[in-house]
N, CA, C, O and the ligand as a Tripos MOL2 file, in Angstrom:
@<TRIPOS>MOLECULE
protein
  269   267    68     0     0
PROTEIN
NO_CHARGES

@<TRIPOS>ATOM
      1 N          -8.9760  -86.0030  -51.1830 N.3       1 MET1
      2 CA         -7.5600  -85.6350  -51.3000 C.3       1 MET1
      3 C          -7.4330  -84.1200  -51.4160 C.2       1 MET1
      4 O          -8.1590  -83.4830  -52.1790 O.2       1 MET1
      5 N          -6.5170  -83.5590  -50.6630 N.am      2 ARG2
      6 CA         -6.2840  -82.1180  -50.7480 C.3       2 ARG2
      7 C          -5.0910  -81.8460  -51.6410 C.2       2 ARG2
      8 O          -4.1570  -82.6420  -51.7340 O.2       2 ARG2
      9 N          -5.1510  -80.7260  -52.2760 N.am      3 ARG3
     10 CA         -4.0310  -80.3380  -53.1290 C.3       3 ARG3
     11 C          -3.3610  -79.1040  -52.5590 C.2       3 ARG3
     12 O          -4.0270  -78.1900  -52.0720 O.2       3 ARG3
     13 N          -2.0790  -79.0880  -52.6210 N.am      4 TYR4
     14 CA         -1.3240  -77.9480  -52.1260 C.3       4 TYR4
     15 C          -0.4410  -77.4140  -53.2320 C.2       4 TYR4
     16 O           0.0630  -78.1530  -54.0770 O.2       4 TYR4
     17 N          -0.2750  -76.1290  -53.1980 N.am      5 LYS5
     18 CA          0.7240  -75.5120  -54.0710 C.3       5 LYS5
     19 C           2.0030  -75.3700  -53.2680 C.2       5 LYS5
     20 O           1.9940  -74.8970  -52.1320 O.2       5 LYS5
     21 N           3.0710  -75.7760  -53.8600 N.am      6 ILE6
     22 CA          4.3480  -75.6860  -53.1580 C.3       6 ILE6
     23 C           5.3530  -74.9490  -54.0350 C.2       6 ILE6
     24 O           5.5620  -75.3010  -55.1960 O.2       6 ILE6
     25 N           5.9580  -73.9410  -53.4690 N.am      7 ASN7
     26 CA          7.0270  -73.2330  -54.1620 C.3       7 ASN7
     27 C           8.3630  -73.7930  -53.7130 C.2       7 ASN7
     28 O           8.7080  -73.7440  -52.5320 O.2       7 ASN7
     29 N           9.0970  -74.3150  -54.6540 N.am      8 LEU8
     30 CA         10.3800  -74.9250  -54.3250 C.3       8 LEU8
     31 C          11.5270  -74.0090  -54.6970 C.2       8 LEU8
     32 O          11.4950  -73.3230  -55.7190 O.2       8 LEU8
     33 N          12.5230  -74.0110  -53.8600 N.am      9 THR9
     34 CA         13.7740  -73.3520  -54.2060 C.3       9 THR9
     35 C          14.8130  -74.4400  -54.4420 C.2       9 THR9
     36 O          15.0900  -75.2620  -53.5690 O.2       9 THR9
     37 N          15.3710  -74.4220  -55.6280 N.am     10 LEU10
     38 CA         16.3150  -75.4740  -55.9930 C.3      10 LEU10
     39 C          17.6790  -74.8780  -56.3110 C.2      10 LEU10
     40 O          17.7900  -73.8140  -56.9190 O.2      10 LEU10
     41 N          18.6940  -75.5810  -55.8920 N.am     11 ILE11
     42 CA         20.0390  -75.1500  -56.2670 C.3      11 ILE11
     43 C          20.7720  -76.3020  -56.9320 C.2      11 ILE11
     44 O          20.4720  -77.4740  -56.7050 O.2      11 ILE11
     45 N          21.7290  -75.9370  -57.7490 N.am     12 LYS12
     46 CA         22.5330  -76.9490  -58.4230 C.3      12 LYS12
     47 C          23.8810  -76.3260  -58.7500 C.2      12 LYS12
     48 O          23.9670  -75.1760  -59.1810 O.2      12 LYS12
     49 N          24.8870  -77.0770  -58.5450 N.am     13 SER13
     50 CA         26.2120  -76.5550  -58.8190 C.3      13 SER13
     51 C          26.4290  -76.3260  -60.3030 C.2      13 SER13
     52 O          26.0250  -77.1450  -61.1280 O.2      13 SER13
     53 N          27.0530  -75.2360  -60.6350 N.am     14 ALA14
     54 CA         27.3740  -74.9510  -62.0260 C.3      14 ALA14
     55 C          28.3820  -75.9580  -62.5640 C.2      14 ALA14
     56 O          28.5430  -76.0930  -63.7770 O.2      14 ALA14
     57 N          29.0530  -76.6570  -61.6710 N.am     15 ALA15
     58 CA         30.0350  -77.6550  -62.0930 C.3      15 ALA15
     59 C          29.3680  -78.9280  -62.5770 C.2      15 ALA15
     60 O          29.9980  -79.7840  -63.1970 O.2      15 ALA15
     61 N          28.0990  -79.0330  -62.2860 N.am     16 CYS16
     62 CA         27.3590  -80.2060  -62.7380 C.3      16 CYS16
     63 C          26.9450  -79.9620  -64.1840 C.2      16 CYS16
     64 O          25.9660  -79.2620  -64.4420 O.2      16 CYS16
     65 N          27.6760  -80.5270  -65.1120 N.am     17 LYS17
     66 CA         27.5330  -80.1760  -66.5170 C.3      17 LYS17
     67 C          26.3540  -80.8490  -67.2020 C.2      17 LYS17
     68 O          25.8940  -80.3800  -68.2440 O.2      17 LYS17
     69 N          25.8750  -81.9060  -66.6510 N.am     18 THR18
     70 CA         24.8340  -82.6510  -67.3310 C.3      18 THR18
     71 C          23.4850  -81.9650  -67.2050 C.2      18 THR18
     72 O          23.3430  -80.9850  -66.4730 O.2      18 THR18
     73 N          22.5370  -82.4600  -67.8920 N.am     19 GLN19
     74 CA         21.2060  -81.8640  -67.8920 C.3      19 GLN19
     75 C          20.4890  -82.1240  -66.5730 C.2      19 GLN19
     76 O          21.0790  -82.5940  -65.6010 O.2      19 GLN19
     77 N          19.2130  -81.8080  -66.5710 N.am     20 ALA20
     78 CA         18.4180  -81.7850  -65.3400 C.3      20 ALA20
     79 C          18.6560  -82.9650  -64.4030 C.2      20 ALA20
     80 O          18.6820  -82.8050  -63.1820 O.2      20 ALA20
     81 N          18.8260  -84.1330  -64.9760 N.am     21 VAL21
     82 CA         19.0550  -85.2940  -64.1280 C.3      21 VAL21
     83 C          20.4910  -85.7700  -64.2920 C.2      21 VAL21
     84 O          20.9300  -86.1020  -65.3930 O.2      21 VAL21
     85 N          21.2020  -85.7950  -63.1970 N.am     22 CYS22
     86 CA         22.6110  -86.1840  -63.2310 C.3      22 CYS22
     87 C          22.8000  -87.6520  -62.8680 C.2      22 CYS22
     88 O          23.9310  -88.1270  -62.7570 O.2      22 CYS22
     89 N          21.7210  -88.3550  -62.6890 N.am     23 GLY23
     90 CA         21.8600  -89.7390  -62.2640 C.3      23 GLY23
     91 C          22.3090  -89.8250  -60.8280 C.2      23 GLY23
     92 O          23.1550  -90.6410  -60.4620 O.2      23 GLY23
     93 N          21.7220  -88.9640  -60.0240 N.am     24 ALA24
     94 CA         22.1600  -88.8700  -58.6440 C.3      24 ALA24
     95 C          21.7730  -90.0850  -57.8100 C.2      24 ALA24
     96 O          22.2090  -90.2260  -56.6680 O.2      24 ALA24
     97 N          20.9570  -90.9580  -58.3840 N.am     25 SER25
     98 CA         20.5650  -92.1390  -57.6250 C.3      25 SER25
     99 C          21.7410  -93.0950  -57.4570 C.2      25 SER25
    100 O          21.7370  -93.9510  -56.5720 O.2      25 SER25
    101 N          22.7440  -92.9410  -58.3150 N.am     26 VAL26
    102 CA         23.9460  -93.7590  -58.1770 C.3      26 VAL26
    103 C          25.1480  -92.8260  -58.0840 C.2      26 VAL26
    104 O          25.5220  -92.1690  -59.0550 O.2      26 VAL26
    105 N          25.7220  -92.7870  -56.9360 N.am     27 LEU27
    106 CA         26.8440  -91.8860  -56.6970 C.3      27 LEU27
    107 C          28.0510  -92.6710  -56.2260 C.2      27 LEU27
    108 O          27.9420  -93.8070  -55.7640 O.2      27 LEU27
    109 N          29.1910  -92.0430  -56.3540 N.am     28 LYS28
    110 CA         30.3830  -92.6280  -55.7720 C.3      28 LYS28
    111 C          30.9420  -91.6800  -54.7340 C.2      28 LYS28
    112 O          31.0300  -90.4700  -54.9440 O.2      28 LYS28
    113 N          31.3080  -92.2510  -53.6310 N.am     29 CYS29
    114 CA         31.8910  -91.4550  -52.5670 C.3      29 CYS29
    115 C          33.2320  -90.8980  -53.0240 C.2      29 CYS29
    116 O          34.0630  -91.6170  -53.5790 O.2      29 CYS29
    117 N          33.4280  -89.6170  -52.7840 N.am     30 ARG30
    118 CA         34.7070  -89.0060  -53.1670 C.3      30 ARG30
    119 C          35.8150  -89.3820  -52.2120 C.2      30 ARG30
    120 O          36.9970  -89.2310  -52.5200 O.2      30 ARG30
    121 N          35.4260  -89.8700  -51.0570 N.am     31 GLY31
    122 CA         36.4230  -90.2240  -50.0610 C.3      31 GLY31
    123 C          36.9890  -91.6090  -50.2910 C.2      31 GLY31
    124 O          38.2040  -91.7920  -50.3620 O.2      31 GLY31
    125 N          36.0830  -92.6050  -50.4100 N.am     32 CYS32
    126 CA         36.5510  -93.9850  -50.4860 C.3      32 CYS32
    127 C          36.1430  -94.6790  -51.7760 C.2      32 CYS32
    128 O          36.5720  -95.8040  -52.0320 O.2      32 CYS32
    129 N          35.3150  -94.0210  -52.5980 N.am     33 GLY33
    130 CA         34.9670  -94.5980  -53.8890 C.3      33 GLY33
    131 C          33.8450  -95.6100  -53.8420 C.2      33 GLY33
    132 O          33.5250  -96.2260  -54.8580 O.2      33 GLY33
    133 N          33.2510  -95.7890  -52.6970 N.am     34 ALA34
    134 CA         32.1540  -96.7440  -52.5860 C.3      34 ALA34
    135 C          30.9330  -96.2380  -53.3360 C.2      34 ALA34
    136 O          30.6890  -95.0330  -53.4070 O.2      34 ALA34
    137 N          30.1750  -97.1610  -53.8900 N.am     35 SER35
    138 CA         28.9250  -96.7860  -54.5370 C.3      35 SER35
    139 C          27.8900  -96.4800  -53.4790 C.2      35 SER35
    140 O          27.7170  -97.2240  -52.5140 O.2      35 SER35
    141 N          27.2030  -95.3640  -53.6830 N.am     36 LEU36
    142 CA         26.2330  -94.9270  -52.6840 C.3      36 LEU36
    143 C          24.8830  -94.7410  -53.3320 C.2      36 LEU36
    144 O          24.7810  -94.4810  -54.5300 O.2      36 LEU36
    145 N          23.8760  -94.8750  -52.5470 N.am     37 SER37
    146 CA         22.5250  -94.5850  -53.0070 C.3      37 SER37
    147 C          21.9670  -93.4470  -52.1890 C.2      37 SER37
    148 O          22.1940  -93.3530  -50.9830 O.2      37 SER37
    149 N          21.2260  -92.5770  -52.8690 N.am     38 LEU38
    150 CA         20.6030  -91.4700  -52.1510 C.3      38 LEU38
    151 C          19.6090  -91.9750  -51.1140 C.2      38 LEU38
    152 O          19.2910  -91.2940  -50.1390 O.2      38 LEU38
    153 N          19.1320  -93.1810  -51.3540 N.am     39 MET39
    154 CA         18.1830  -93.7650  -50.4170 C.3      39 MET39
    155 C          18.8230  -93.9890  -49.0550 C.2      39 MET39
    156 O          18.1330  -94.1030  -48.0420 O.2      39 MET39
    157 N          20.1190  -94.0490  -49.0440 N.am     40 GLU40
    158 CA         20.8240  -94.3070  -47.7950 C.3      40 GLU40
    159 C          21.1930  -93.0200  -47.0820 C.2      40 GLU40
    160 O          21.8470  -93.0350  -46.0390 O.2      40 GLU40
    161 N          20.7700  -91.9200  -47.6530 N.am     41 GLY41
    162 CA         21.1060  -90.6530  -47.0400 C.3      41 GLY41
    163 C          22.2950  -90.0210  -47.7310 C.2      41 GLY41
    164 O          22.8490  -90.5800  -48.6780 O.2      41 GLY41
    165 N          22.6810  -88.8540  -47.2510 N.am     42 LYS42
    166 CA         23.7290  -88.1150  -47.9450 C.3      42 LYS42
    167 C          25.0800  -88.2460  -47.2660 C.2      42 LYS42
    168 O          25.9620  -87.4050  -47.4370 O.2      42 LYS42
    169 N          25.2260  -89.2940  -46.5060 N.am     43 ARG43
    170 CA         26.5100  -89.5150  -45.8590 C.3      43 ARG43
    171 C          26.9950  -90.9200  -46.1880 C.2      43 ARG43
    172 O          26.2260  -91.8800  -46.1420 O.2      43 ARG43
    173 N          28.2540  -91.0280  -46.5140 N.am     44 CYS44
    174 CA         28.8160  -92.3280  -46.8700 C.3      44 CYS44
    175 C          28.7520  -93.2770  -45.6740 C.2      44 CYS44
    176 O          29.1800  -92.9400  -44.5700 O.2      44 CYS44
    177 N          28.2040  -94.4780  -45.9220 N.am     45 ALA45
    178 CA         28.0620  -95.4490  -44.8440 C.3      45 ALA45
    179 C          29.4060  -96.0730  -44.4810 C.2      45 ALA45
    180 O          29.5370  -96.7060  -43.4340 O.2      45 ALA45
    181 N          30.4100  -95.8920  -45.3510 N.am     46 TYR46
    182 CA         31.6950  -96.5580  -45.1370 C.3      46 TYR46
    183 C          32.7190  -95.6660  -44.4550 C.2      46 TYR46
    184 O          33.3900  -96.0780  -43.5090 O.2      46 TYR46
    185 N          32.8290  -94.4400  -44.9480 N.am     47 CYS47
    186 CA         33.8530  -93.5710  -44.3750 C.3      47 CYS47
    187 C          33.2550  -92.3400  -43.6910 C.2      47 CYS47
    188 O          33.9740  -91.5610  -43.0640 O.2      47 CYS47
    189 N          31.9260  -92.1700  -43.8160 N.am     48 GLY48
    190 CA         31.2670  -91.0930  -43.0990 C.3      48 GLY48
    191 C          31.3740  -89.7410  -43.7720 C.2      48 GLY48
    192 O          30.9180  -88.7350  -43.2290 O.2      48 GLY48
    193 N          31.9740  -89.7090  -44.9480 N.am     49 ARG49
    194 CA         32.1190  -88.4430  -45.6460 C.3      49 ARG49
    195 C          30.7610  -87.9490  -46.1250 C.2      49 ARG49
    196 O          29.9490  -88.7220  -46.6310 O.2      49 ARG49
    197 N          30.5300  -86.6760  -45.9620 N.am     50 GLU50
    198 CA         29.2600  -86.1350  -46.4020 C.3      50 GLU50
    199 C          29.3170  -85.7890  -47.8730 C.2      50 GLU50
    200 O          30.3200  -85.2720  -48.3650 O.2      50 GLU50
    201 N          28.2380  -86.0770  -48.5660 N.am     51 LEU51
    202 CA         28.1880  -85.8020  -49.9920 C.3      51 LEU51
    203 C          27.6610  -84.3980  -50.2380 C.2      51 LEU51
    204 O          26.7750  -83.9100  -49.5370 O.2      51 LEU51
    205 N          28.2220  -83.7740  -51.2380 N.am     52 ASP52
    206 CA         27.7150  -82.4720  -51.6390 C.3      52 ASP52
    207 C          26.7530  -82.7030  -52.7950 C.2      52 ASP52
    208 O          27.1380  -82.6830  -53.9640 O.2      52 ASP52
    209 N          25.5100  -82.9210  -52.4420 N.am     53 LEU53
    210 CA         24.5370  -83.3770  -53.4440 C.3      53 LEU53
    211 C          24.3400  -82.3870  -54.5700 C.2      53 LEU53
    212 O          24.0080  -82.7750  -55.6900 O.2      53 LEU53
    213 N          24.5400  -81.1130  -54.2870 N.am     54 LYS54
    214 CA         24.2950  -80.1430  -55.3540 C.3      54 LYS54
    215 C          25.3500  -80.2230  -56.4530 C.2      54 LYS54
    216 O          25.2050  -79.6130  -57.5120 O.2      54 LYS54
    217 N          26.4060  -80.9780  -56.1920 N.am     55 MET55
    218 CA         27.3830  -81.2270  -57.2450 C.3      55 MET55
    219 C          26.8420  -82.2210  -58.2660 C.2      55 MET55
    220 O          27.3870  -82.3510  -59.3620 O.2      55 MET55
    221 N          25.7800  -82.9140  -57.9080 N.am     56 TYR56
    222 CA         25.2800  -83.9850  -58.7600 C.3      56 TYR56
    223 C          23.9120  -83.6980  -59.3430 C.2      56 TYR56
    224 O          23.6130  -84.0670  -60.4790 O.2      56 TYR56
    225 N          23.1050  -83.0500  -58.5690 N.am     57 ASP57
    226 CA         21.7360  -82.8780  -59.0250 C.3      57 ASP57
    227 C          21.0930  -81.7170  -58.2810 C.2      57 ASP57
    228 O          21.6720  -81.1490  -57.3550 O.2      57 ASP57
    229 N          19.9150  -81.3880  -58.6970 N.am     58 TRP58
    230 CA         19.1740  -80.3310  -58.0270 C.3      58 TRP58
    231 C          18.9110  -80.7110  -56.5770 C.2      58 TRP58
    232 O          18.5630  -81.8480  -56.2590 O.2      58 TRP58
    233 N          19.0870  -79.7340  -55.7220 N.am     59 VAL59
    234 CA         18.8430  -79.9520  -54.3090 C.3      59 VAL59
    235 C          17.8100  -78.9330  -53.8370 C.2      59 VAL59
    236 O          17.9260  -77.7350  -54.0950 O.2      59 VAL59
    237 N          16.8150  -79.4360  -53.1490 N.am     60 ILE60
    238 CA         15.7910  -78.5360  -52.6200 C.3      60 ILE60
    239 C          16.3290  -77.8680  -51.3530 C.2      60 ILE60
    240 O          16.6630  -78.5430  -50.3800 O.2      60 ILE60
    241 N          16.4070  -76.5630  -51.3770 N.am     61 THR61
    242 CA         16.9120  -75.8520  -50.2090 C.3      61 THR61
    243 C          15.7930  -75.2540  -49.3780 C.2      61 THR61
    244 O          15.9610  -74.9740  -48.1920 O.2      61 THR61
    245 N          14.6660  -75.0670  -50.0060 N.am     62 ASN62
    246 CA         13.5760  -74.4390  -49.2760 C.3      62 ASN62
    247 C          12.2700  -74.7120  -50.0160 C.2      62 ASN62
    248 O          12.2450  -74.7910  -51.2440 O.2      62 ASN62
    249 N          11.2100  -74.8520  -49.2710 N.am     63 TYR63
    250 CA          9.9160  -74.8620  -49.9430 C.3      63 TYR63
    251 C           8.8530  -74.2210  -49.0670 C.2      63 TYR63
    252 O           8.8710  -74.3040  -47.8390 O.2      63 TYR63
    253 N           7.9440  -73.5900  -49.7520 N.am     64 VAL64
    254 CA          6.8650  -72.8900  -49.0550 C.3      64 VAL64
    255 C           5.5490  -73.4370  -49.5990 C.2      64 VAL64
    256 O           5.2920  -73.3950  -50.8030 O.2      64 VAL64
    257 N           4.7520  -73.9320  -48.7220 N.am     65 SER65
    258 CA          3.4590  -74.4460  -49.1650 C.3      65 SER65
    259 C           2.3500  -73.4450  -48.8450 C.2      65 SER65
    260 O           2.3160  -72.8400  -47.7730 O.2      65 SER65
    261 N           1.4740  -73.2970  -49.7800 N.am     66 SER66
    262 CA          0.3310  -72.4050  -49.5650 C.3      66 SER66
    263 C          -0.9440  -73.1950  -49.8080 C.2      66 SER66
    264 O          -1.0580  -73.9100  -50.8040 O.2      66 SER66
    265 N          -1.8660  -73.0720  -48.9330 N.am     67 LYS67
    266 CA         -3.0730  -73.8720  -49.0330 C.3      67 LYS67
    267 C          -4.1000  -73.2210  -49.9680 C.2      67 LYS67
    268 O          -5.1860  -73.7660  -50.1690 O.2      67 LYS67
    269 ZN         33.1300  -93.1560  -48.3830 Zn       68 ZN68
@<TRIPOS>BOND
     1     1     2 1
     2     2     3 1
     3     3     4 2
     4     3     5 am
     5     5     6 1
     6     6     7 1
     7     7     8 2
     8     7     9 am
     9     9    10 1
    10    10    11 1
    11    11    12 2
    12    11    13 am
    13    13    14 1
    14    14    15 1
    15    15    16 2
    16    15    17 am
    17    17    18 1
    18    18    19 1
    19    19    20 2
    20    19    21 am
    21    21    22 1
    22    22    23 1
    23    23    24 2
    24    23    25 am
    25    25    26 1
    26    26    27 1
    27    27    28 2
    28    27    29 am
    29    29    30 1
    30    30    31 1
    31    31    32 2
    32    31    33 am
    33    33    34 1
    34    34    35 1
    35    35    36 2
    36    35    37 am
    37    37    38 1
    38    38    39 1
    39    39    40 2
    40    39    41 am
    41    41    42 1
    42    42    43 1
    43    43    44 2
    44    43    45 am
    45    45    46 1
    46    46    47 1
    47    47    48 2
    48    47    49 am
    49    49    50 1
    50    50    51 1
    51    51    52 2
    52    51    53 am
    53    53    54 1
    54    54    55 1
    55    55    56 2
    56    55    57 am
    57    57    58 1
    58    58    59 1
    59    59    60 2
    60    59    61 am
    61    61    62 1
    62    62    63 1
    63    63    64 2
    64    63    65 am
    65    65    66 1
    66    66    67 1
    67    67    68 2
    68    67    69 am
    69    69    70 1
    70    70    71 1
    71    71    72 2
    72    71    73 am
    73    73    74 1
    74    74    75 1
    75    75    76 2
    76    75    77 am
    77    77    78 1
    78    78    79 1
    79    79    80 2
    80    79    81 am
    81    81    82 1
    82    82    83 1
    83    83    84 2
    84    83    85 am
    85    85    86 1
    86    86    87 1
    87    87    88 2
    88    87    89 am
    89    89    90 1
    90    90    91 1
    91    91    92 2
    92    91    93 am
    93    93    94 1
    94    94    95 1
    95    95    96 2
    96    95    97 am
    97    97    98 1
    98    98    99 1
    99    99   100 2
   100    99   101 am
   101   101   102 1
   102   102   103 1
   103   103   104 2
   104   103   105 am
   105   105   106 1
   106   106   107 1
   107   107   108 2
   108   107   109 am
   109   109   110 1
   110   110   111 1
   111   111   112 2
   112   111   113 am
   113   113   114 1
   114   114   115 1
   115   115   116 2
   116   115   117 am
   117   117   118 1
   118   118   119 1
   119   119   120 2
   120   119   121 am
   121   121   122 1
   122   122   123 1
   123   123   124 2
   124   123   125 am
   125   125   126 1
   126   126   127 1
   127   127   128 2
   128   127   129 am
   129   129   130 1
   130   130   131 1
   131   131   132 2
   132   131   133 am
   133   133   134 1
   134   134   135 1
   135   135   136 2
   136   135   137 am
   137   137   138 1
   138   138   139 1
   139   139   140 2
   140   139   141 am
   141   141   142 1
   142   142   143 1
   143   143   144 2
   144   143   145 am
   145   145   146 1
   146   146   147 1
   147   147   148 2
   148   147   149 am
   149   149   150 1
   150   150   151 1
   151   151   152 2
   152   151   153 am
   153   153   154 1
   154   154   155 1
   155   155   156 2
   156   155   157 am
   157   157   158 1
   158   158   159 1
   159   159   160 2
   160   159   161 am
   161   161   162 1
   162   162   163 1
   163   163   164 2
   164   163   165 am
   165   165   166 1
   166   166   167 1
   167   167   168 2
   168   167   169 am
   169   169   170 1
   170   170   171 1
   171   171   172 2
   172   171   173 am
   173   173   174 1
   174   174   175 1
   175   175   176 2
   176   175   177 am
   177   177   178 1
   178   178   179 1
   179   179   180 2
   180   179   181 am
   181   181   182 1
   182   182   183 1
   183   183   184 2
   184   183   185 am
   185   185   186 1
   186   186   187 1
   187   187   188 2
   188   187   189 am
   189   189   190 1
   190   190   191 1
   191   191   192 2
   192   191   193 am
   193   193   194 1
   194   194   195 1
   195   195   196 2
   196   195   197 am
   197   197   198 1
   198   198   199 1
   199   199   200 2
   200   199   201 am
   201   201   202 1
   202   202   203 1
   203   203   204 2
   204   203   205 am
   205   205   206 1
   206   206   207 1
   207   207   208 2
   208   207   209 am
   209   209   210 1
   210   210   211 1
   211   211   212 2
   212   211   213 am
   213   213   214 1
   214   214   215 1
   215   215   216 2
   216   215   217 am
   217   217   218 1
   218   218   219 1
   219   219   220 2
   220   219   221 am
   221   221   222 1
   222   222   223 1
   223   223   224 2
   224   223   225 am
   225   225   226 1
   226   226   227 1
   227   227   228 2
   228   227   229 am
   229   229   230 1
   230   230   231 1
   231   231   232 2
   232   231   233 am
   233   233   234 1
   234   234   235 1
   235   235   236 2
   236   235   237 am
   237   237   238 1
   238   238   239 1
   239   239   240 2
   240   239   241 am
   241   241   242 1
   242   242   243 1
   243   243   244 2
   244   243   245 am
   245   245   246 1
   246   246   247 1
   247   247   248 2
   248   247   249 am
   249   249   250 1
   250   250   251 1
   251   251   252 2
   252   251   253 am
   253   253   254 1
   254   254   255 1
   255   255   256 2
   256   255   257 am
   257   257   258 1
   258   258   259 1
   259   259   260 2
   260   259   261 am
   261   261   262 1
   262   262   263 1
   263   263   264 2
   264   263   265 am
   265   265   266 1
   266   266   267 1
   267   267   268 2
@<TRIPOS>SUBSTRUCTURE
     1 MET1         2 RESIDUE 1 A MET
     2 ARG2         6 RESIDUE 1 A ARG
     3 ARG3        10 RESIDUE 1 A ARG
     4 TYR4        14 RESIDUE 1 A TYR
     5 LYS5        18 RESIDUE 1 A LYS
     6 ILE6        22 RESIDUE 1 A ILE
     7 ASN7        26 RESIDUE 1 A ASN
     8 LEU8        30 RESIDUE 1 A LEU
     9 THR9        34 RESIDUE 1 A THR
    10 LEU10       38 RESIDUE 1 A LEU
    11 ILE11       42 RESIDUE 1 A ILE
    12 LYS12       46 RESIDUE 1 A LYS
    13 SER13       50 RESIDUE 1 A SER
    14 ALA14       54 RESIDUE 1 A ALA
    15 ALA15       58 RESIDUE 1 A ALA
    16 CYS16       62 RESIDUE 1 A CYS
    17 LYS17       66 RESIDUE 1 A LYS
    18 THR18       70 RESIDUE 1 A THR
    19 GLN19       74 RESIDUE 1 A GLN
    20 ALA20       78 RESIDUE 1 A ALA
    21 VAL21       82 RESIDUE 1 A VAL
    22 CYS22       86 RESIDUE 1 A CYS
    23 GLY23       90 RESIDUE 1 A GLY
    24 ALA24       94 RESIDUE 1 A ALA
    25 SER25       98 RESIDUE 1 A SER
    26 VAL26      102 RESIDUE 1 A VAL
    27 LEU27      106 RESIDUE 1 A LEU
    28 LYS28      110 RESIDUE 1 A LYS
    29 CYS29      114 RESIDUE 1 A CYS
    30 ARG30      118 RESIDUE 1 A ARG
    31 GLY31      122 RESIDUE 1 A GLY
    32 CYS32      126 RESIDUE 1 A CYS
    33 GLY33      130 RESIDUE 1 A GLY
    34 ALA34      134 RESIDUE 1 A ALA
    35 SER35      138 RESIDUE 1 A SER
    36 LEU36      142 RESIDUE 1 A LEU
    37 SER37      146 RESIDUE 1 A SER
    38 LEU38      150 RESIDUE 1 A LEU
    39 MET39      154 RESIDUE 1 A MET
    40 GLU40      158 RESIDUE 1 A GLU
    41 GLY41      162 RESIDUE 1 A GLY
    42 LYS42      166 RESIDUE 1 A LYS
    43 ARG43      170 RESIDUE 1 A ARG
    44 CYS44      174 RESIDUE 1 A CYS
    45 ALA45      178 RESIDUE 1 A ALA
    46 TYR46      182 RESIDUE 1 A TYR
    47 CYS47      186 RESIDUE 1 A CYS
    48 GLY48      190 RESIDUE 1 A GLY
    49 ARG49      194 RESIDUE 1 A ARG
    50 GLU50      198 RESIDUE 1 A GLU
    51 LEU51      202 RESIDUE 1 A LEU
    52 ASP52      206 RESIDUE 1 A ASP
    53 LEU53      210 RESIDUE 1 A LEU
    54 LYS54      214 RESIDUE 1 A LYS
    55 MET55      218 RESIDUE 1 A MET
    56 TYR56      222 RESIDUE 1 A TYR
    57 ASP57      226 RESIDUE 1 A ASP
    58 TRP58      230 RESIDUE 1 A TRP
    59 VAL59      234 RESIDUE 1 A VAL
    60 ILE60      238 RESIDUE 1 A ILE
    61 THR61      242 RESIDUE 1 A THR
    62 ASN62      246 RESIDUE 1 A ASN
    63 TYR63      250 RESIDUE 1 A TYR
    64 VAL64      254 RESIDUE 1 A VAL
    65 SER65      258 RESIDUE 1 A SER
    66 SER66      262 RESIDUE 1 A SER
    67 LYS67      266 RESIDUE 1 A LYS
    68 ZN68       269 GROUP 0 **** ****
């Protein structure tokens, strides 16, 4: 097994008041109110509205791996 060092760049909205984990695995669509799972992607399967994930939890915007 090889090991890599990865530098992550994370962003999170200041409006997200909760601690490190916002419970982003269970979200509600702001458009239609449907319950969404991050496993289904960041777009509502019902109304197609895109979720702004950084409003809920840390979002990886960039990463650099060094061997
Ligand atoms: Zn929706």
